[in-house]
PDB file of N, H, CA, C and O in Angstrom:
ATOM      1  N   MET A   1      15.568 -64.032-101.124  1.00  0.00           N
ATOM      2  CA  MET A   1      15.248 -63.818-102.533  1.00  0.00           C
ATOM      3  C   MET A   1      14.702 -62.406-102.777  1.00  0.00           C
ATOM      4  O   MET A   1      14.691 -61.923-103.909  1.00  0.00           O
ATOM      5  N   ASN A   2      14.257 -61.760-101.718  1.00  0.00           N
ATOM      6  H   ASN A   2      14.266 -62.152-100.798  1.00  0.00           H
ATOM      7  CA  ASN A   2      13.735 -60.410-101.868  1.00  0.00           C
ATOM      8  C   ASN A   2      14.857 -59.438-102.240  1.00  0.00           C
ATOM      9  O   ASN A   2      14.648 -58.486-102.992  1.00  0.00           O
ATOM     10  N   LEU A   3      16.045 -59.696-101.702  1.00  0.00           N
ATOM     11  H   LEU A   3      16.215 -60.469-101.091  1.00  0.00           H
ATOM     12  CA  LEU A   3      17.194 -58.843-101.987  1.00  0.00           C
ATOM     13  C   LEU A   3      17.571 -58.932-103.464  1.00  0.00           C
ATOM     14  O   LEU A   3      17.921 -57.931-104.089  1.00  0.00           O
ATOM     15  N   LEU A   4      17.493 -60.141-104.008  1.00  0.00           N
ATOM     16  H   LEU A   4      17.208 -60.953-103.500  1.00  0.00           H
ATOM     17  CA  LEU A   4      17.815 -60.343-105.419  1.00  0.00           C
ATOM     18  C   LEU A   4      16.868 -59.538-106.303  1.00  0.00           C
ATOM     19  O   LEU A   4      17.283 -58.924-107.286  1.00  0.00           O
ATOM     20  N   ARG A   5      15.594 -59.553-105.935  1.00  0.00           N
ATOM     21  H   ARG A   5      15.257 -60.051-105.137  1.00  0.00           H
ATOM     22  CA  ARG A   5      14.603 -58.799-106.688  1.00  0.00           C
ATOM     23  C   ARG A   5      14.883 -57.302-106.596  1.00  0.00           C
ATOM     24  O   ARG A   5      14.727 -56.571-107.574  1.00  0.00           O
ATOM     25  N   LEU A   6      15.294 -56.858-105.422  1.00  0.00           N
ATOM     26  H   LEU A   6      15.421 -57.452-104.628  1.00  0.00           H
ATOM     27  CA  LEU A   6      15.606 -55.448-105.217  1.00  0.00           C
ATOM     28  C   LEU A   6      16.781 -55.026-106.096  1.00  0.00           C
ATOM     29  O   LEU A   6      16.768 -53.956-106.704  1.00  0.00           O
ATOM     30  N   VAL A   7      17.796 -55.889-106.150  1.00  0.00           N
ATOM     31  H   VAL A   7      17.807 -56.758-105.656  1.00  0.00           H
ATOM     32  CA  VAL A   7      18.966 -55.604-106.992  1.00  0.00           C
ATOM     33  C   VAL A   7      18.565 -55.546-108.461  1.00  0.00           C
ATOM     34  O   VAL A   7      19.044 -54.690-109.205  1.00  0.00           O
ATOM     35  N   TRP A   8      17.682 -56.462-108.882  1.00  0.00           N
ATOM     36  H   TRP A   8      17.293 -57.158-108.278  1.00  0.00           H
ATOM     37  CA  TRP A   8      17.233 -56.497-110.275  1.00  0.00           C
ATOM     38  C   TRP A   8      16.493 -55.208-110.629  1.00  0.00           C
ATOM     39  O   TRP A   8      16.730 -54.613-111.680  1.00  0.00           O
ATOM     40  N   VAL A   9      15.588 -54.783-109.734  1.00  0.00           N
ATOM     41  H   VAL A   9      15.395 -55.266-108.880  1.00  0.00           H
ATOM     42  CA  VAL A   9      14.836 -53.547-109.962  1.00  0.00           C
ATOM     43  C   VAL A   9      15.787 -52.354-109.997  1.00  0.00           C
ATOM     44  O   VAL A   9      15.645 -51.462-110.833  1.00  0.00           O
ATOM     45  N   TYR A  10      16.763 -52.344-109.078  1.00  0.00           N
ATOM     46  H   TYR A  10      16.879 -53.069-108.398  1.00  0.00           H
ATOM     47  CA  TYR A  10      17.724 -51.244-109.040  1.00  0.00           C
ATOM     48  C   TYR A  10      18.532 -51.190-110.331  1.00  0.00           C
ATOM     49  O   TYR A  10      18.806 -50.108-110.851  1.00  0.00           O
ATOM     50  N   ASP A  11      18.913 -52.359-110.849  1.00  0.00           N
ATOM     51  H   ASP A  11      18.690 -53.238-110.427  1.00  0.00           H
ATOM     52  CA  ASP A  11      19.682 -52.419-112.085  1.00  0.00           C
ATOM     53  C   ASP A  11      18.877 -51.853-113.242  1.00  0.00           C
ATOM     54  O   ASP A  11      19.407 -51.102-114.061  1.00  0.00           O
ATOM     55  N   LYS A  12      17.593 -52.209-113.313  1.00  0.00           N
ATOM     56  H   LYS A  12      17.163 -52.819-112.647  1.00  0.00           H
ATOM     57  CA  LYS A  12      16.727 -51.685-114.369  1.00  0.00           C
ATOM     58  C   LYS A  12      16.631 -50.162-114.273  1.00  0.00           C
ATOM     59  O   LYS A  12      16.721 -49.460-115.280  1.00  0.00           O
ATOM     60  N   TYR A  13      16.446 -49.661-113.046  1.00  0.00           N
ATOM     61  H   TYR A  13      16.373 -50.231-112.228  1.00  0.00           H
ATOM     62  CA  TYR A  13      16.335 -48.219-112.875  1.00  0.00           C
ATOM     63  C   TYR A  13      17.646 -47.511-113.184  1.00  0.00           C
ATOM     64  O   TYR A  13      17.644 -46.384-113.679  1.00  0.00           O
ATOM     65  N   ALA A  14      18.771 -48.170-112.894  1.00  0.00           N
ATOM     66  H   ALA A  14      18.773 -49.085-112.492  1.00  0.00           H
ATOM     67  CA  ALA A  14      20.075 -47.571-113.181  1.00  0.00           C
ATOM     68  C   ALA A  14      20.262 -47.405-114.691  1.00  0.00           C
ATOM     69  O   ALA A  14      20.762 -46.382-115.157  1.00  0.00           O
ATOM     70  N   VAL A  15      19.851 -48.430-115.446  1.00  0.00           N
ATOM     71  H   VAL A  15      19.444 -49.261-115.067  1.00  0.00           H
ATOM     72  CA  VAL A  15      19.952 -48.350-116.909  1.00  0.00           C
ATOM     73  C   VAL A  15      19.043 -47.242-117.438  1.00  0.00           C
ATOM     74  O   VAL A  15      19.436 -46.464-118.308  1.00  0.00           O
ATOM     75  N   LEU A  16      17.824 -47.182-116.902  1.00  0.00           N
ATOM     76  H   LEU A  16      17.505 -47.814-116.195  1.00  0.00           H
ATOM     77  CA  LEU A  16      16.873 -46.161-117.330  1.00  0.00           C
ATOM     78  C   LEU A  16      17.399 -44.764-117.011  1.00  0.00           C
ATOM     79  O   LEU A  16      17.287 -43.844-117.821  1.00  0.00           O
ATOM     80  N   PHE A  17      17.977 -44.620-115.807  1.00  0.00           N
ATOM     81  H   PHE A  17      18.068 -45.367-115.149  1.00  0.00           H
ATOM     82  CA  PHE A  17      18.510 -43.324-115.403  1.00  0.00           C
ATOM     83  C   PHE A  17      19.675 -42.904-116.293  1.00  0.00           C
ATOM     84  O   PHE A  17      19.821 -41.729-116.628  1.00  0.00           O
ATOM     85  N   ARG A  18      20.508 -43.887-116.673  1.00  0.00           N
ATOM     86  H   ARG A  18      20.389 -44.841-116.400  1.00  0.00           H
ATOM     87  CA  ARG A  18      21.642 -43.583-117.544  1.00  0.00           C
ATOM     88  C   ARG A  18      21.148 -43.114-118.908  1.00  0.00           C
ATOM     89  O   ARG A  18      21.683 -42.160-119.474  1.00  0.00           O
ATOM     90  N   LEU A  19      20.122 -43.788-119.436  1.00  0.00           N
ATOM     91  H   LEU A  19      19.687 -44.562-118.976  1.00  0.00           H
ATOM     92  CA  LEU A  19      19.547 -43.388-120.722  1.00  0.00           C
ATOM     93  C   LEU A  19      18.942 -41.992-120.641  1.00  0.00           C
ATOM     94  O   LEU A  19      19.095 -41.184-121.556  1.00  0.00           O
ATOM     95  N   LEU A  20      18.248 -41.716-119.527  1.00  0.00           N
ATOM     96  H   LEU A  20      18.124 -42.373-118.783  1.00  0.00           H
ATOM     97  CA  LEU A  20      17.623 -40.408-119.352  1.00  0.00           C
ATOM     98  C   LEU A  20      18.667 -39.308-119.269  1.00  0.00           C
ATOM     99  O   LEU A  20      18.492 -38.240-119.857  1.00  0.00           O
ATOM    100  N   SER A  21      19.753 -39.557-118.544  1.00  0.00           N
ATOM    101  H   SER A  21      19.895 -40.424-118.066  1.00  0.00           H
ATOM    102  CA  SER A  21      20.783 -38.533-118.413  1.00  0.00           C
ATOM    103  C   SER A  21      21.488 -38.303-119.751  1.00  0.00           C
ATOM    104  O   SER A  21      21.867 -37.177-120.076  1.00  0.00           O
ATOM    105  N   ARG A  22      21.661 -39.381-120.525  1.00  0.00           N
ATOM    106  H   ARG A  22      21.354 -40.296-120.261  1.00  0.00           H
ATOM    107  CA  ARG A  22      22.282 -39.231-121.841  1.00  0.00           C
ATOM    108  C   ARG A  22      21.386 -38.413-122.764  1.00  0.00           C
ATOM    109  O   ARG A  22      21.863 -37.539-123.488  1.00  0.00           O
ATOM    110  N   ALA A  23      20.079 -38.702-122.735  1.00  0.00           N
ATOM    111  H   ALA A  23      19.692 -39.412-122.147  1.00  0.00           H
ATOM    112  CA  ALA A  23      19.128 -37.948-123.548  1.00  0.00           C
ATOM    113  C   ALA A  23      19.084 -36.494-123.093  1.00  0.00           C
ATOM    114  O   ALA A  23      18.967 -35.586-123.916  1.00  0.00           O
ATOM    115  N   GLY A  24      19.179 -36.273-121.781  1.00  0.00           N
ATOM    116  H   GLY A  24      19.274 -37.010-121.113  1.00  0.00           H
ATOM    117  CA  GLY A  24      19.166 -34.914-121.245  1.00  0.00           C
ATOM    118  C   GLY A  24      20.372 -34.121-121.714  1.00  0.00           C
ATOM    119  O   GLY A  24      20.244 -32.950-122.073  1.00  0.00           O
ATOM    120  N   SER A  25      21.546 -34.749-121.716  1.00  0.00           N
ATOM    121  H   SER A  25      21.650 -35.700-121.425  1.00  0.00           H
ATOM    122  CA  SER A  25      22.743 -34.042-122.161  1.00  0.00           C
ATOM    123  C   SER A  25      22.677 -33.769-123.661  1.00  0.00           C
ATOM    124  O   SER A  25      23.157 -32.737-124.132  1.00  0.00           O
ATOM    125  N   LEU A  26      22.077 -34.702-124.412  1.00  0.00           N
ATOM    126  H   LEU A  26      21.688 -35.539-124.029  1.00  0.00           H
ATOM    127  CA  LEU A  26      21.897 -34.480-125.846  1.00  0.00           C
ATOM    128  C   LEU A  26      20.982 -33.287-126.096  1.00  0.00           C
ATOM    129  O   LEU A  26      21.276 -32.440-126.939  1.00  0.00           O
ATOM    130  N   LEU A  27      19.867 -33.223-125.359  1.00  0.00           N
ATOM    131  H   LEU A  27      19.629 -33.912-124.674  1.00  0.00           H
ATOM    132  CA  LEU A  27      18.935 -32.109-125.505  1.00  0.00           C
ATOM    133  C   LEU A  27      19.596 -30.798-125.108  1.00  0.00           C
ATOM    134  O   LEU A  27      19.351 -29.760-125.723  1.00  0.00           O
ATOM    135  N   GLN A  28      20.438 -30.849-124.074  1.00  0.00           N
ATOM    136  H   GLN A  28      20.637 -31.692-123.575  1.00  0.00           H
ATOM    137  CA  GLN A  28      21.136 -29.649-123.632  1.00  0.00           C
ATOM    138  C   GLN A  28      22.079 -29.151-124.728  1.00  0.00           C
ATOM    139  O   GLN A  28      22.183 -27.949-124.974  1.00  0.00           O
ATOM    140  N   GLY A  29      22.767 -30.095-125.385  1.00  0.00           N
ATOM    141  H   GLY A  29      22.683 -31.072-125.186  1.00  0.00           H
ATOM    142  CA  GLY A  29      23.672 -29.733-126.470  1.00  0.00           C
ATOM    143  C   GLY A  29      22.915 -29.138-127.651  1.00  0.00           C
ATOM    144  O   GLY A  29      23.368 -28.169-128.260  1.00  0.00           O
ATOM    145  N   ILE A  30      21.764 -29.717-127.973  1.00  0.00           N
ATOM    146  H   ILE A  30      21.396 -30.504-127.478  1.00  0.00           H
ATOM    147  CA  ILE A  30      20.946 -29.202-129.076  1.00  0.00           C
ATOM    148  C   ILE A  30      20.438 -27.800-128.752  1.00  0.00           C
ATOM    149  O   ILE A  30      20.455 -26.914-129.607  1.00  0.00           O
ATOM    150  N   ALA A  31      19.987 -27.604-127.514  1.00  0.00           N
ATOM    151  H   ALA A  31      19.974 -28.323-126.820  1.00  0.00           H
ATOM    152  CA  ALA A  31      19.500 -26.287-127.106  1.00  0.00           C
ATOM    153  C   ALA A  31      20.632 -25.269-127.159  1.00  0.00           C
ATOM    154  O   ALA A  31      20.416 -24.119-127.541  1.00  0.00           O
ATOM    155  N   PHE A  32      21.838 -25.685-126.780  1.00  0.00           N
ATOM    156  H   PHE A  32      22.014 -26.620-126.470  1.00  0.00           H
ATOM    157  CA  PHE A  32      22.993 -24.787-126.823  1.00  0.00           C
ATOM    158  C   PHE A  32      23.303 -24.384-128.261  1.00  0.00           C
ATOM    159  O   PHE A  32      23.581 -23.217-128.534  1.00  0.00           O
ATOM    160  N   GLN A  33      23.256 -25.349-129.182  1.00  0.00           N
ATOM    161  H   GLN A  33      23.030 -26.297-128.960  1.00  0.00           H
ATOM    162  CA  GLN A  33      23.489 -25.050-130.597  1.00  0.00           C
ATOM    163  C   GLN A  33      22.428 -24.094-131.137  1.00  0.00           C
ATOM    164  O   GLN A  33      22.741 -23.178-131.898  1.00  0.00           O
ATOM    165  N   LEU A  34      21.168 -24.310-130.739  1.00  0.00           N
ATOM    166  H   LEU A  34      20.914 -25.053-130.120  1.00  0.00           H
ATOM    167  CA  LEU A  34      20.084 -23.442-131.206  1.00  0.00           C
ATOM    168  C   LEU A  34      20.260 -22.017-130.696  1.00  0.00           C
ATOM    169  O   LEU A  34      20.039 -21.062-131.441  1.00  0.00           O
ATOM    170  N   THR A  35      20.652 -21.866-129.440  1.00  0.00           N
ATOM    171  H   THR A  35      20.831 -22.642-128.835  1.00  0.00           H
ATOM    172  CA  THR A  35      20.845 -20.512-128.910  1.00  0.00           C
ATOM    173  C   THR A  35      22.037 -19.851-129.587  1.00  0.00           C
ATOM    174  O   THR A  35      22.029 -18.639-129.807  1.00  0.00           O
ATOM    175  N   LYS A  36      23.074 -20.640-129.923  1.00  0.00           N
ATOM    176  H   LYS A  36      23.080 -21.624-129.744  1.00  0.00           H
ATOM    177  CA  LYS A  36      24.215 -20.074-130.639  1.00  0.00           C
ATOM    178  C   LYS A  36      23.789 -19.600-132.023  1.00  0.00           C
ATOM    179  O   LYS A  36      24.221 -18.541-132.480  1.00  0.00           O
ATOM    180  N   LEU A  37      22.933 -20.391-132.699  1.00  0.00           N
ATOM    181  H   LEU A  37      22.582 -21.251-132.328  1.00  0.00           H
ATOM    182  CA  LEU A  37      22.457 -20.009-134.025  1.00  0.00           C
ATOM    183  C   LEU A  37      21.582 -18.760-133.956  1.00  0.00           C
ATOM    184  O   LEU A  37      21.634 -17.910-134.846  1.00  0.00           O
ATOM    185  N   ASN A  38      20.780 -18.652-132.899  1.00  0.00           N
ATOM    186  H   ASN A  38      20.738 -19.342-132.177  1.00  0.00           H
ATOM    187  CA  ASN A  38      19.899 -17.495-132.763  1.00  0.00           C
ATOM    188  C   ASN A  38      20.675 -16.219-132.482  1.00  0.00           C
ATOM    189  O   ASN A  38      20.202 -15.123-132.787  1.00  0.00           O
ATOM    190  N   GLN A  39      21.864 -16.353-131.903  1.00  0.00           N
ATOM    191  H   GLN A  39      22.248 -17.243-131.656  1.00  0.00           H
ATOM    192  CA  GLN A  39      22.652 -15.167-131.580  1.00  0.00           C
ATOM    193  C   GLN A  39      23.352 -14.600-132.810  1.00  0.00           C
ATOM    194  O   GLN A  39      23.755 -13.437-132.811  1.00  0.00           O
ATOM    195  N   LEU A  40      23.500 -15.414-133.861  1.00  0.00           N
ATOM    196  H   LEU A  40      23.172 -16.359-133.860  1.00  0.00           H
ATOM    197  CA  LEU A  40      24.180 -14.941-135.069  1.00  0.00           C
ATOM    198  C   LEU A  40      23.355 -13.910-135.834  1.00  0.00           C
ATOM    199  O   LEU A  40      23.793 -13.417-136.873  1.00  0.00           O
TER     200      LEU A  40
END
């Protein structure tokens, strides 16, 4: 049963990591747009 718990924890962390990477790419895109605007 310990393995099942490990898989559950890993699944939670995988979802969290996916959300974090999505937010990171969004922030990167926003920063890119801001630098493009500043160059004009």
